C-alpha positions, 0 to 999 in steps of 0.5 A: 499500499503506498504512503501520502504525507502530507505537512501538518504543522512546521512548528516556530523555531526559538526560544521557548520558554518552560512548559510554555505551548510551542502551537497557537493558538493553544494548541492544532485541533484535528480534524480527521483520524490518523498519524502525524509522524513528527519530527523534533530538534532542540539544542540542549539536553532537555525534556519535551512533552505533547498532549493531546487532549490539551491538559494531560502531558505526556515525555517523549522518550520516556521522560529521558532528555533529547540530545543537543543537534539531534533530531528525534522523529515518533509518532503520534495517533490521533482522532478527530478532535484531539488537540496536539502539542508540545511543550517542554518543562526544562528552561533555555531551550531553543527550537532547531526544528519542529513538523508533523507531517500526517500520515495516511494508508500506511502499507 
């Protein structure tokens, strides 16, 4: 089965405040069921969290620091009506890359 990939969101690069959401307006509202393939790179070793309901925050990478200057790819499974966003509980983090692609029909 062929893949269909569509860019859903580019998260603005730059300095990120502690516990502040990365996507504005506040959350990315999902209008379809599927999978988002997400790539994130940050400038210092730090933790990153995401939410699918706008209030419950889950750690990426088992709560371990993402390494500075490395690109991390992961999938988030979403449903219509989910509110997706990202943040860091740490200070001094600058986002170098933030991209989410919708993956459809992956075999």
